[in-house]
C-alpha positions in Angstrom: -29.8 -134.5 -39.1 -26.6 -134.9 -37.3 -25.5 -132.0 -35.2 -22.4 -131.5 -37.0 -24.3 -130.6 -39.9 -26.3 -128.0 -38.0 -22.8 -126.4 -37.0 -21.7 -126.5 -40.6 -24.7 -124.7 -41.7 -24.5 -122.2 -39.1 -21.1 -121.5 -39.7 -21.5 -121.1 -43.8 -24.6 -119.1 -43.2 -22.6 -116.7 -40.7 -19.9 -116.5 -42.9 -22.4 -115.1 -45.5 -23.4 -112.3 -43.0 -26.5 -113.9 -41.3 -27.1 -113.3 -37.8 -28.9 -115.4 -35.4 -30.8 -115.4 -32.3 -32.1 -117.7 -29.7 -29.2 -119.9 -30.1 -28.8 -120.7 -26.4 -31.3 -123.9 -26.6 -28.7 -125.3 -29.1 -25.8 -124.5 -27.3 -27.0 -125.7 -23.8 -28.5 -129.1 -25.4 -27.7 -132.6 -24.1 -26.6 -133.6 -27.5 -24.1 -130.2 -27.6 -22.8 -131.2 -24.3 -22.1 -134.2 -25.2 -20.6 -133.7 -28.1 -18.3 -131.2 -27.1 -16.9 -133.6 -24.2 -16.0 -136.1 -27.0 -14.2 -133.6 -28.7 -12.3 -132.6 -25.6 -11.6 -135.9 -24.6 -9.9 -136.8 -27.9 -7.8 -134.0 -27.9 -4.3 -135.0 -27.6 
């Protein structure tokens, strides 16, 4: 599953009041860092 889908799922769950624990591995994953870099680099 692409990382974007994971974030969309987390967002939807959070909107429904769900809480989360142990998110640091997701935040610090290489894929997430690269995704963040690409998004920042593409900003005007």
